[in-house]
A tleap script that builds the chain and sets N, CA, C and O, in Angstrom:
source leaprc.protein.ff14SB
mol = sequence {
  NMET ASP GLY VAL SER VAL ALA LYS ILE ALA
  LYS LYS MET GLU LEU LYS ASN PHE ILE GLU
  ASP ILE ASP LEU LYS GLU LYS ARG ILE LEU
  LEU SER ASP VAL ASN ARG PRO ALA LEU GLN
  LEU SER GLY TYR PHE GLU TYR PHE ASP PRO
  SER ARG VAL GLU ILE ILE GLY MET VAL GLU
  ASN ALA TYR LEU GLN LYS LYS THR ASP GLU
  GLU ARG LYS ASP ILE TYR ASP GLN PHE LEU
  SER TYR ASP ILE PRO CYS VAL ILE PHE CYS
  ARG GLY PHE ASP PRO ASP ALA MET PHE LEU
  GLU THR ALA LYS ARG ASN GLY VAL PRO VAL
  LEU GLY THR ILE PHE PHE PRO GLN THR ALA
  HIE GLY GLY ARG ILE TYR GLY GLY THR CASP
}
set mol.1.N position { 100.370 190.986 289.914 }
set mol.1.CA position { 99.020 190.568 289.584 }
set mol.1.C position { 98.500 189.656 290.696 }
set mol.1.O position { 99.251 188.837 291.224 }
set mol.2.N position { 97.252 189.789 291.045 }
set mol.2.CA position { 96.640 189.009 292.123 }
set mol.2.C position { 96.392 187.567 291.712 }
set mol.2.O position { 96.393 187.225 290.529 }
set mol.3.N position { 96.179 186.732 292.723 }
set mol.3.CA position { 95.820 185.346 292.478 }
set mol.3.C position { 97.025 184.518 292.073 }
set mol.3.O position { 98.174 184.898 292.298 }
set mol.4.N position { 96.734 183.390 291.478 }
set mol.4.CA position { 97.761 182.456 291.022 }
set mol.4.C position { 97.402 182.018 289.605 }
set mol.4.O position { 96.226 181.936 289.250 }
set mol.5.N position { 98.415 181.742 288.811 }
set mol.5.CA position { 98.138 181.334 287.432 }
set mol.5.C position { 97.593 179.908 287.406 }
set mol.5.O position { 97.930 179.081 288.253 }
set mol.6.N position { 96.761 179.646 286.434 }
set mol.6.CA position { 96.244 178.296 286.223 }
set mol.6.C position { 97.410 177.354 285.926 }
set mol.6.O position { 97.369 176.183 286.302 }
set mol.7.N position { 98.451 177.860 285.253 }
set mol.7.CA position { 99.626 177.045 284.935 }
set mol.7.C position { 100.291 176.525 286.205 }
set mol.7.O position { 100.701 175.366 286.265 }
set mol.8.N position { 100.399 177.378 287.215 }
set mol.8.CA position { 101.047 176.971 288.466 }
set mol.8.C position { 100.239 175.883 289.174 }
set mol.8.O position { 100.805 174.919 289.690 }
set mol.9.N position { 98.922 176.041 289.195 }
set mol.9.CA position { 98.050 175.043 289.827 }
set mol.9.C position { 98.108 173.724 289.042 }
set mol.9.O position { 98.182 172.645 289.631 }
set mol.10.N position { 98.074 173.823 287.727 }
set mol.10.CA position { 98.120 172.617 286.889 }
set mol.10.C position { 99.418 171.847 287.125 }
set mol.10.O position { 99.411 170.619 287.215 }
set mol.11.N position { 100.510 172.559 287.224 }
set mol.11.CA position { 101.800 171.908 287.466 }
set mol.11.C position { 101.849 171.299 288.859 }
set mol.11.O position { 102.249 170.146 289.020 }
set mol.12.N position { 101.447 172.064 289.865 }
set mol.12.CA position { 101.496 171.609 291.262 }
set mol.12.C position { 100.622 170.371 291.468 }
set mol.12.O position { 101.002 169.451 292.192 }
set mol.13.N position { 99.453 170.355 290.831 }
set mol.13.CA position { 98.510 169.251 291.011 }
set mol.13.C position { 98.668 168.161 289.950 }
set mol.13.O position { 97.912 167.189 289.940 }
set mol.14.N position { 99.645 168.320 289.061 }
set mol.14.CA position { 99.906 167.355 287.988 }
set mol.14.C position { 98.661 167.099 287.142 }
set mol.14.O position { 98.272 165.954 286.914 }
set mol.15.N position { 98.042 168.190 286.682 }
set mol.15.CA position { 96.838 168.103 285.865 }
set mol.15.C position { 97.192 168.154 284.384 }
set mol.15.O position { 98.123 168.845 283.971 }
set mol.16.N position { 96.443 167.421 283.615 }
set mol.16.CA position { 96.594 167.404 282.157 }
set mol.16.C position { 95.882 168.625 281.577 }
set mol.16.O position { 94.772 168.956 281.995 }
set mol.17.N position { 96.516 169.290 280.620 }
set mol.17.CA position { 95.906 170.410 279.909 }
set mol.17.C position { 95.313 169.870 278.611 }
set mol.17.O position { 96.046 169.436 277.723 }
set mol.18.N position { 93.984 169.897 278.505 }
set mol.18.CA position { 93.319 169.365 277.318 }
set mol.18.C position { 93.344 170.316 276.125 }
set mol.18.O position { 93.137 169.887 274.990 }
set mol.19.N position { 93.596 171.612 276.371 }
set mol.19.CA position { 93.595 172.589 275.276 }
set mol.19.C position { 94.928 173.325 275.290 }
set mol.19.O position { 95.075 174.352 275.953 }
set mol.20.N position { 95.887 172.796 274.560 }
set mol.20.CA position { 97.245 173.348 274.552 }
set mol.20.C position { 97.297 174.773 273.987 }
set mol.20.O position { 98.222 175.524 274.296 }
set mol.21.N position { 96.321 175.149 273.169 }
set mol.21.CA position { 96.318 176.476 272.549 }
set mol.21.C position { 96.042 177.608 273.535 }
set mol.21.O position { 96.313 178.770 273.232 }
set mol.22.N position { 95.512 177.285 274.701 }
set mol.22.CA position { 95.227 178.319 275.706 }
set mol.22.C position { 96.430 178.421 276.635 }
set mol.22.O position { 96.854 177.428 277.227 }
set mol.23.N position { 96.977 179.631 276.759 }
set mol.23.CA position { 98.137 179.867 277.614 }
set mol.23.C position { 97.694 179.920 279.068 }
set mol.23.O position { 97.075 180.891 279.503 }
set mol.24.N position { 98.014 178.872 279.815 }
set mol.24.CA position { 97.588 178.778 281.216 }
set mol.24.C position { 98.244 179.837 282.092 }
set mol.24.O position { 97.723 180.157 283.160 }
set mol.25.N position { 99.362 180.378 281.667 }
set mol.25.CA position { 100.033 181.439 282.443 }
set mol.25.C position { 99.232 182.733 282.415 }
set mol.25.O position { 99.352 183.560 283.318 }
set mol.26.N position { 98.424 182.907 281.389 }
set mol.26.CA position { 97.626 184.127 281.241 }
set mol.26.C position { 96.323 184.088 282.033 }
set mol.26.O position { 95.720 185.130 282.290 }
set mol.27.N position { 95.892 182.901 282.417 }
set mol.27.CA position { 94.636 182.747 283.163 }
set mol.27.C position { 94.945 182.757 284.654 }
set mol.27.O position { 95.885 182.099 285.102 }
set mol.28.N position { 94.153 183.503 285.424 }
set mol.28.CA position { 94.395 183.656 286.856 }
set mol.28.C position { 93.234 183.102 287.670 }
set mol.28.O position { 92.068 183.239 287.301 }
set mol.29.N position { 93.589 182.473 288.788 }
set mol.29.CA position { 92.608 182.027 289.769 }
set mol.29.C position { 92.681 183.022 290.910 }
set mol.29.O position { 93.713 183.151 291.568 }
set mol.30.N position { 91.580 183.727 291.143 }
set mol.30.CA position { 91.565 184.791 292.146 }
set mol.30.C position { 90.939 184.363 293.463 }
set mol.30.O position { 91.162 185.006 294.489 }
set mol.31.N position { 90.164 183.294 293.452 }
set mol.31.CA position { 89.502 182.792 294.659 }
set mol.31.C position { 89.950 181.372 294.953 }
set mol.31.O position { 90.213 180.593 294.037 }
set mol.32.N position { 90.035 181.039 296.234 }
set mol.32.CA position { 90.389 179.668 296.595 }
set mol.32.C position { 89.170 178.755 296.604 }
set mol.32.O position { 89.311 177.538 296.724 }
set mol.33.N position { 87.975 179.326 296.480 }
set mol.33.CA position { 86.747 178.531 296.426 }
set mol.33.C position { 86.625 177.823 295.078 }
set mol.33.O position { 87.103 178.317 294.057 }
set mol.34.N position { 85.982 176.665 295.094 }
set mol.34.CA position { 85.676 175.938 293.865 }
set mol.34.C position { 84.172 175.718 293.796 }
set mol.34.O position { 83.464 175.899 294.787 }
set mol.35.N position { 83.694 175.332 292.637 }
set mol.35.CA position { 82.270 175.081 292.450 }
set mol.35.C position { 82.071 173.765 291.729 }
set mol.35.O position { 82.792 173.450 290.782 }
set mol.36.N position { 81.094 172.998 292.179 }
set mol.36.CA position { 80.609 171.819 291.455 }
set mol.36.C position { 79.371 172.304 290.705 }
set mol.36.O position { 78.351 172.569 291.342 }
set mol.37.N position { 79.417 172.428 289.388 }
set mol.37.CA position { 78.378 173.125 288.629 }
set mol.37.C position { 77.144 172.311 288.244 }
set mol.37.O position { 76.602 172.500 287.155 }
set mol.38.N position { 76.696 171.424 289.105 }
set mol.38.CA position { 75.523 170.614 288.765 }
set mol.38.C position { 74.313 171.490 288.428 }
set mol.38.O position { 73.621 171.234 287.442 }
set mol.39.N position { 74.056 172.507 289.227 }
set mol.39.CA position { 72.905 173.378 288.950 }
set mol.39.C position { 73.093 174.145 287.648 }
set mol.39.O position { 72.143 174.298 286.880 }
set mol.40.N position { 74.294 174.625 287.392 }
set mol.40.CA position { 74.537 175.376 286.167 }
set mol.40.C position { 74.385 174.474 284.947 }
set mol.40.O position { 73.864 174.912 283.922 }
set mol.41.N position { 74.829 173.234 285.040 }
set mol.41.CA position { 74.689 172.322 283.909 }
set mol.41.C position { 73.227 171.991 283.627 }
set mol.41.O position { 72.873 171.583 282.521 }
set mol.42.N position { 72.379 172.174 284.648 }
set mol.42.CA position { 70.941 171.965 284.440 }
set mol.42.C position { 70.241 173.252 284.017 }
set mol.42.O position { 69.028 173.258 283.809 }
set mol.43.N position { 71.004 174.354 283.889 }
set mol.43.CA position { 70.450 175.592 283.361 }
set mol.43.C position { 70.196 176.697 284.369 }
set mol.43.O position { 69.698 177.757 283.990 }
set mol.44.N position { 70.518 176.492 285.636 }
set mol.44.CA position { 70.261 177.504 286.670 }
set mol.44.C position { 71.533 178.315 286.915 }
set mol.44.O position { 72.523 177.797 287.432 }
set mol.45.N position { 71.489 179.609 286.532 }
set mol.45.CA position { 72.665 180.462 286.651 }
set mol.45.C position { 72.479 181.639 287.607 }
set mol.45.O position { 73.387 182.456 287.759 }
set mol.46.N position { 71.333 181.736 288.243 }
set mol.46.CA position { 71.149 182.793 289.220 }
set mol.46.C position { 72.131 182.546 290.373 }
set mol.46.O position { 72.239 181.428 290.876 }
set mol.47.N position { 72.827 183.576 290.773 }
set mol.47.CA position { 73.833 183.530 291.847 }
set mol.47.C position { 75.112 182.792 291.454 }
set mol.47.O position { 75.963 182.551 292.311 }
set mol.48.N position { 75.264 182.434 290.203 }
set mol.48.CA position { 76.478 181.749 289.741 }
set mol.48.C position { 77.661 182.708 289.798 }
set mol.48.O position { 77.576 183.835 289.310 }
set mol.49.N position { 78.759 182.263 290.393 }
set mol.49.CA position { 79.978 183.064 290.472 }
set mol.49.C position { 81.022 182.447 289.542 }
set mol.49.O position { 81.682 181.479 289.921 }
set mol.50.N position { 81.182 182.984 288.344 }
set mol.50.CA position { 82.096 182.386 287.375 }
set mol.50.C position { 83.573 182.578 287.699 }
set mol.50.O position { 84.428 182.092 286.958 }
set mol.51.N position { 83.892 183.272 288.786 }
set mol.51.CA position { 85.303 183.478 289.124 }
set mol.51.C position { 85.909 182.288 289.863 }
set mol.51.O position { 87.093 182.308 290.198 }
set mol.52.N position { 85.111 181.252 290.121 }
set mol.52.CA position { 85.600 180.059 290.802 }
set mol.52.C position { 86.044 178.992 289.805 }
set mol.52.O position { 85.540 178.926 288.684 }
set mol.53.N position { 86.978 178.172 290.223 }
set mol.53.CA position { 87.355 176.993 289.451 }
set mol.53.C position { 86.157 176.042 289.460 }
set mol.53.O position { 85.548 175.816 290.506 }
set mol.54.N position { 85.824 175.490 288.305 }
set mol.54.CA position { 84.687 174.582 288.177 }
set mol.54.C position { 85.187 173.141 288.148 }
set mol.54.O position { 86.088 172.807 287.378 }
set mol.55.N position { 84.605 172.295 288.982 }
set mol.55.CA position { 85.018 170.899 289.114 }
set mol.55.C position { 83.931 169.979 288.554 }
set mol.55.O position { 82.793 169.997 289.023 }
set mol.56.N position { 84.286 169.183 287.560 }
set mol.56.CA position { 83.370 168.195 286.999 }
set mol.56.C position { 83.738 166.841 287.605 }
set mol.56.O position { 84.801 166.288 287.319 }
set mol.57.N position { 82.850 166.319 288.439 }
set mol.57.CA position { 83.064 165.027 289.079 }
set mol.57.C position { 82.107 163.985 288.525 }
set mol.57.O position { 81.588 164.122 287.417 }
set mol.58.N position { 81.885 162.954 289.304 }
set mol.58.CA position { 81.052 161.830 288.855 }
set mol.58.C position { 79.617 162.264 288.567 }
set mol.58.O position { 79.046 161.868 287.551 }
set mol.59.N position { 79.033 163.067 289.441 }
set mol.59.CA position { 77.634 163.475 289.265 }
set mol.59.C position { 77.470 164.300 287.995 }
set mol.59.O position { 76.585 164.031 287.183 }
set mol.60.N position { 78.328 165.310 287.826 }
set mol.60.CA position { 78.225 166.180 286.655 }
set mol.60.C position { 78.491 165.393 285.371 }
set mol.60.O position { 77.787 165.570 284.376 }
set mol.61.N position { 79.495 164.535 285.392 }
set mol.61.CA position { 79.820 163.732 284.214 }
set mol.61.C position { 78.670 162.793 283.843 }
set mol.61.O position { 78.308 162.681 282.672 }
set mol.62.N position { 78.099 162.121 284.844 }
set mol.62.CA position { 76.975 161.208 284.581 }
set mol.62.C position { 75.780 161.969 284.007 }
set mol.62.O position { 75.114 161.482 283.094 }
set mol.63.N position { 75.511 163.153 284.535 }
set mol.63.CA position { 74.404 163.981 284.040 }
set mol.63.C position { 74.623 164.326 282.564 }
set mol.63.O position { 73.711 164.193 281.749 }
set mol.64.N position { 75.825 164.763 282.232 }
set mol.64.CA position { 76.114 165.143 280.847 }
set mol.64.C position { 76.026 163.950 279.893 }
set mol.64.O position { 75.596 164.104 278.749 }
set mol.65.N position { 76.423 162.784 280.347 }
set mol.65.CA position { 76.383 161.596 279.500 }
set mol.65.C position { 74.956 161.189 279.139 }
set mol.65.O position { 74.745 160.543 278.113 }
set mol.66.N position { 73.992 161.551 279.949 }
set mol.66.CA position { 72.596 161.200 279.696 }
set mol.66.C position { 71.899 162.184 278.749 }
set mol.66.O position { 70.755 161.961 278.352 }
set mol.67.N position { 72.580 163.255 278.395 }
set mol.67.CA position { 71.998 164.269 277.522 }
set mol.67.C position { 72.276 163.947 276.056 }
set mol.67.O position { 73.266 163.295 275.727 }
set mol.68.N position { 71.392 164.412 275.190 }
set mol.68.CA position { 71.612 164.271 273.751 }
set mol.68.C position { 72.705 165.255 273.325 }
set mol.68.O position { 73.064 166.155 274.084 }
set mol.69.N position { 73.227 165.083 272.120 }
set mol.69.CA position { 74.233 166.012 271.604 }
set mol.69.C position { 73.696 167.440 271.576 }
set mol.69.O position { 74.403 168.381 271.935 }
set mol.70.N position { 72.451 167.597 271.150 }
set mol.70.CA position { 71.852 168.937 271.070 }
set mol.70.C position { 71.728 169.562 272.465 }
set mol.70.O position { 72.012 170.746 272.644 }
set mol.71.N position { 71.305 168.768 273.448 }
set mol.71.CA position { 71.186 169.273 274.815 }
set mol.71.C position { 72.556 169.650 275.378 }
set mol.71.O position { 72.702 170.688 276.024 }
set mol.72.N position { 73.561 168.802 275.130 }
set mol.72.CA position { 74.917 169.114 275.609 }
set mol.72.C position { 75.449 170.382 274.948 }
set mol.72.O position { 76.101 171.195 275.604 }
set mol.73.N position { 75.176 170.556 273.661 }
set mol.73.CA position { 75.631 171.767 272.963 }
set mol.73.C position { 75.064 173.003 273.642 }
set mol.73.O position { 75.797 173.960 273.894 }
set mol.74.N position { 73.773 172.997 273.941 }
set mol.74.CA position { 73.147 174.138 274.619 }
set mol.74.C position { 73.753 174.376 276.003 }
set mol.74.O position { 74.020 175.515 276.388 }
set mol.75.N position { 73.964 173.291 276.741 }
set mol.75.CA position { 74.551 173.391 278.078 }
set mol.75.C position { 75.953 173.975 277.981 }
set mol.75.O position { 76.287 174.915 278.704 }
set mol.76.N position { 76.770 173.430 277.099 }
set mol.76.CA position { 78.154 173.893 276.958 }
set mol.76.C position { 78.210 175.348 276.511 }
set mol.76.O position { 79.003 176.130 277.035 }
set mol.77.N position { 77.367 175.716 275.540 }
set mol.77.CA position { 77.360 177.098 275.062 }
set mol.77.C position { 77.063 178.073 276.193 }
set mol.77.O position { 77.711 179.114 276.307 }
set mol.78.N position { 76.091 177.738 277.021 }
set mol.78.CA position { 75.727 178.642 278.109 }
set mol.78.C position { 76.784 178.635 279.213 }
set mol.78.O position { 77.244 179.698 279.628 }
set mol.79.N position { 77.171 177.468 279.689 }
set mol.79.CA position { 78.116 177.335 280.799 }
set mol.79.C position { 79.476 177.949 280.460 }
set mol.79.O position { 80.045 178.686 281.265 }
set mol.80.N position { 79.987 177.650 279.285 }
set mol.80.CA position { 81.328 178.091 278.919 }
set mol.80.C position { 81.374 179.496 278.330 }
set mol.80.O position { 82.434 179.952 277.902 }
set mol.81.N position { 80.244 180.180 278.304 }
set mol.81.CA position { 80.237 181.580 277.862 }
set mol.81.C position { 80.727 182.507 278.968 }
set mol.81.O position { 81.034 183.671 278.711 }
set mol.82.N position { 80.802 182.001 280.190 }
set mol.82.CA position { 81.282 182.788 281.325 }
set mol.82.C position { 82.811 182.788 281.358 }
set mol.82.O position { 83.453 181.882 280.827 }
set mol.83.N position { 83.380 183.812 281.988 }
set mol.83.CA position { 84.828 183.943 282.112 }
set mol.83.C position { 85.320 183.111 283.296 }
set mol.83.O position { 85.686 183.648 284.341 }
set mol.84.N position { 85.320 181.805 283.112 }
set mol.84.CA position { 85.707 180.844 284.149 }
set mol.84.C position { 87.229 180.684 284.102 }
set mol.84.O position { 87.791 180.555 283.014 }
set mol.85.N position { 87.914 180.687 285.261 }
set mol.85.CA position { 89.374 180.533 285.224 }
set mol.85.C position { 89.818 179.190 284.656 }
set mol.85.O position { 90.814 179.125 283.935 }
set mol.86.N position { 89.092 178.119 284.970 }
set mol.86.CA position { 89.353 176.810 284.380 }
set mol.86.C position { 88.295 175.817 284.841 }
set mol.86.O position { 87.618 176.021 285.849 }
set mol.87.N position { 88.174 174.742 284.079 }
set mol.87.CA position { 87.300 173.625 284.424 }
set mol.87.C position { 88.208 172.413 284.608 }
set mol.87.O position { 89.054 172.125 283.761 }
set mol.88.N position { 88.023 171.704 285.726 }
set mol.88.CA position { 88.835 170.516 286.000 }
set mol.88.C position { 87.939 169.284 286.009 }
set mol.88.O position { 86.979 169.204 286.775 }
set mol.89.N position { 88.268 168.322 285.144 }
set mol.89.CA position { 87.583 167.035 285.130 }
set mol.89.C position { 88.332 166.100 286.085 }
set mol.89.O position { 89.517 165.829 285.897 }
set mol.90.N position { 87.631 165.615 287.105 }
set mol.90.CA position { 88.217 164.741 288.122 }
set mol.90.C position { 87.955 163.276 287.800 }
set mol.90.O position { 87.293 162.946 286.817 }
set mol.91.N position { 88.489 162.408 288.650 }
set mol.91.CA position { 88.237 160.974 288.601 }
set mol.91.C position { 88.643 160.319 287.283 }
set mol.91.O position { 88.138 159.252 286.936 }
set mol.92.N position { 89.554 160.957 286.550 }
set mol.92.CA position { 90.006 160.384 285.289 }
set mol.92.C position { 89.048 160.564 284.136 }
set mol.92.O position { 89.273 160.004 283.064 }
set mol.93.N position { 87.981 161.331 284.319 }
set mol.93.CA position { 87.033 161.581 283.226 }
set mol.93.C position { 87.657 162.521 282.207 }
set mol.93.O position { 88.397 163.436 282.570 }
set mol.94.N position { 87.363 162.300 280.945 }
set mol.94.CA position { 87.815 163.174 279.873 }
set mol.94.C position { 86.623 163.923 279.306 }
set mol.94.O position { 85.549 163.348 279.131 }
set mol.95.N position { 86.810 165.201 279.021 }
set mol.95.CA position { 85.724 165.953 278.373 }
set mol.95.C position { 85.519 165.454 276.954 }
set mol.95.O position { 86.459 164.980 276.315 }
set mol.96.N position { 84.284 165.560 276.457 }
set mol.96.CA position { 84.040 165.151 275.072 }
set mol.96.C position { 84.518 166.249 274.119 }
set mol.96.O position { 84.807 167.370 274.537 }
set mol.97.N position { 84.595 165.909 272.843 }
set mol.97.CA position { 85.120 166.828 271.829 }
set mol.97.C position { 84.320 168.123 271.758 }
set mol.97.O position { 84.891 169.197 271.569 }
set mol.98.N position { 82.996 168.025 271.910 }
set mol.98.CA position { 82.158 169.222 271.851 }
set mol.98.C position { 82.470 170.173 273.008 }
set mol.98.O position { 82.507 171.390 272.822 }
set mol.99.N position { 82.695 169.615 274.209 }
set mol.99.CA position { 83.056 170.439 275.366 }
set mol.99.C position { 84.372 171.166 275.084 }
set mol.99.O position { 84.494 172.368 275.320 }
set mol.100.N position { 85.350 170.419 274.577 }
set mol.100.CA position { 86.660 171.017 274.302 }
set mol.100.C position { 86.586 172.098 273.225 }
set mol.100.O position { 87.228 173.141 273.347 }
set mol.101.N position { 85.816 171.855 272.183 }
set mol.101.CA position { 85.661 172.855 271.116 }
set mol.101.C position { 85.029 174.133 271.658 }
set mol.101.O position { 85.470 175.236 271.335 }
set mol.102.N position { 83.998 173.981 272.480 }
set mol.102.CA position { 83.295 175.138 273.036 }
set mol.102.C position { 84.198 175.887 274.013 }
set mol.102.O position { 84.234 177.117 274.008 }
set mol.103.N position { 84.923 175.155 274.847 }
set mol.103.CA position { 85.841 175.784 275.798 }
set mol.103.C position { 86.942 176.539 275.054 }
set mol.103.O position { 87.277 177.667 275.416 }
set mol.104.N position { 87.495 175.926 274.030 }
set mol.104.CA position { 88.554 176.579 273.250 }
set mol.104.C position { 88.041 177.859 272.607 }
set mol.104.O position { 88.707 178.893 272.655 }
set mol.105.N position { 86.872 177.792 272.014 }
set mol.105.CA position { 86.269 178.966 271.365 }
set mol.105.C position { 86.075 180.107 272.363 }
set mol.105.O position { 86.184 181.278 271.998 }
set mol.106.N position { 85.788 179.768 273.628 }
set mol.106.CA position { 85.534 180.777 274.650 }
set mol.106.C position { 86.750 181.074 275.529 }
set mol.106.O position { 86.661 181.882 276.453 }
set mol.107.N position { 87.877 180.431 275.250 }
set mol.107.CA position { 89.097 180.696 275.992 }
set mol.107.C position { 89.096 180.185 277.423 }
set mol.107.O position { 89.747 180.764 278.292 }
set mol.108.N position { 88.360 179.096 277.673 }
set mol.108.CA position { 88.286 178.513 279.018 }
set mol.108.C position { 89.205 177.289 279.077 }
set mol.108.O position { 88.974 176.311 278.366 }
set mol.109.N position { 90.245 177.334 279.921 }
set mol.109.CA position { 91.125 176.169 280.052 }
set mol.109.C position { 90.384 174.964 280.625 }
set mol.109.O position { 89.529 175.103 281.500 }
set mol.110.N position { 90.723 173.780 280.118 }
set mol.110.CA position { 90.130 172.535 280.601 }
set mol.110.C position { 91.274 171.619 281.024 }
set mol.110.O position { 92.163 171.297 280.235 }
set mol.111.N position { 91.227 171.214 282.278 }
set mol.111.CA position { 92.264 170.368 282.861 }
set mol.111.C position { 91.651 169.064 283.330 }
set mol.111.O position { 90.433 168.945 283.458 }
set mol.112.N position { 92.509 168.088 283.584 }
set mol.112.CA position { 92.005 166.814 284.081 }
set mol.112.C position { 93.056 166.075 284.872 }
set mol.112.O position { 94.254 166.334 284.760 }
set mol.113.N position { 92.579 165.154 285.670 }
set mol.113.CA position { 93.490 164.326 286.446 }
set mol.113.C position { 94.188 163.345 285.515 }
set mol.113.O position { 93.576 162.790 284.602 }
set mol.114.N position { 95.446 163.145 285.752 }
set mol.114.CA position { 96.249 162.239 284.932 }
set mol.114.C position { 96.103 160.809 285.417 }
set mol.114.O position { 96.086 159.877 284.614 }
set mol.115.N position { 95.998 160.631 286.709 }
set mol.115.CA position { 95.989 159.305 287.311 }
set mol.115.C position { 94.703 159.096 288.086 }
set mol.115.O position { 94.214 160.009 288.751 }
set mol.116.N position { 94.161 157.900 288.000 }
set mol.116.CA position { 93.019 157.533 288.828 }
set mol.116.C position { 93.273 156.149 289.374 }
set mol.116.O position { 93.590 155.238 288.609 }
set mol.117.N position { 93.142 155.961 290.697 }
set mol.117.CA position { 93.440 154.655 291.287 }
set mol.117.C position { 92.591 153.536 290.686 }
set mol.117.O position { 91.411 153.728 290.391 }
set mol.118.N position { 93.193 152.390 290.514 }
set mol.118.CA position { 92.511 151.205 289.988 }
set mol.118.C position { 92.441 150.143 291.082 }
set mol.118.O position { 93.305 150.083 291.956 }
set mol.119.N position { 91.431 149.326 291.027 }
set mol.119.CA position { 91.358 148.182 291.934 }
set mol.119.C position { 92.276 147.094 291.394 }
set mol.119.O position { 92.816 147.222 290.296 }
set mol.120.N position { 92.450 146.044 292.149 }
set mol.120.CA position { 93.311 144.942 291.728 }
set mol.120.C position { 92.828 144.311 290.425 }
set mol.120.O position { 93.640 143.799 289.653 }
set mol.121.N position { 91.509 144.340 290.166 }
set mol.121.CA position { 90.984 143.735 288.941 }
set mol.121.C position { 90.819 144.754 287.815 }
set mol.121.O position { 90.201 144.453 286.794 }
set mol.122.N position { 91.369 145.962 287.996 }
set mol.122.CA position { 91.399 146.934 286.910 }
set mol.122.C position { 90.244 147.914 286.865 }
set mol.122.O position { 90.257 148.824 286.036 }
set mol.123.N position { 89.248 147.765 287.721 }
set mol.123.CA position { 88.127 148.702 287.728 }
set mol.123.C position { 88.448 149.950 288.524 }
set mol.123.O position { 89.355 149.949 289.356 }
set mol.124.N position { 87.716 151.000 288.271 }
set mol.124.CA position { 87.911 152.234 289.019 }
set mol.124.C position { 87.373 152.084 290.430 }
set mol.124.O position { 86.403 151.366 290.671 }
set mol.125.N position { 88.008 152.763 291.341 }
set mol.125.CA position { 87.554 152.802 292.717 }
set mol.125.C position { 86.631 154.006 292.859 }
set mol.125.O position { 87.048 155.135 292.601 }
set mol.126.N position { 85.411 153.788 293.257 }
set mol.126.CA position { 84.474 154.887 293.491 }
set mol.126.C position { 84.235 155.009 294.980 }
set mol.126.O position { 84.444 154.064 295.740 }
set mol.127.N position { 83.805 156.154 295.374 }
set mol.127.CA position { 83.587 156.418 296.787 }
set mol.127.C position { 84.472 157.562 297.202 }
set mol.127.O position { 85.384 157.943 296.467 }
set mol.128.N position { 84.223 158.105 298.345 }
set mol.128.CA position { 84.975 159.265 298.784 }
set mol.128.C position { 84.518 160.483 298.036 }
set mol.128.O position { 83.399 160.524 297.524 }
set mol.129.N position { 85.370 161.471 297.968 }
set mol.129.CA position { 85.009 162.719 297.303 }
set mol.129.C position { 85.921 162.962 296.127 }
set mol.129.O position { 86.991 162.365 296.014 }
set mol.130.N position { 85.483 163.847 295.252 }
set mol.130.CA position { 86.298 164.228 294.084 }
set mol.130.C position { 87.398 165.160 294.520 }
set mol.130.O position { 88.198 165.600 293.694 }
savepdb mol mol.pdb
quit
């Protein structure tokens, strides 16, 4: 089978699996490209390639936090209806329960970083790239 399993990437990168019910060995990553889905989260899906790993970083997370529950539900329903190999939450961000429920219903694995560097006073270090 082509590509690499999501399970192998999750193990290699030490990513947390937020939805244990989805078998990561069954999901395949066929492209080495990734996507930051800011445009898709705002509703623009023209030219969207769902075969890429989707990365949720600071910008995407901040955008979603400013939305109402109803707006997030619509965004999640549309975004996670695609056959995405997996969504990775970076920078120590955790997906909300609604995101996880929608991803599980659609069979989209959701992963996240286990560790995020802290400053000496306990705050997160921002800057650089996701």
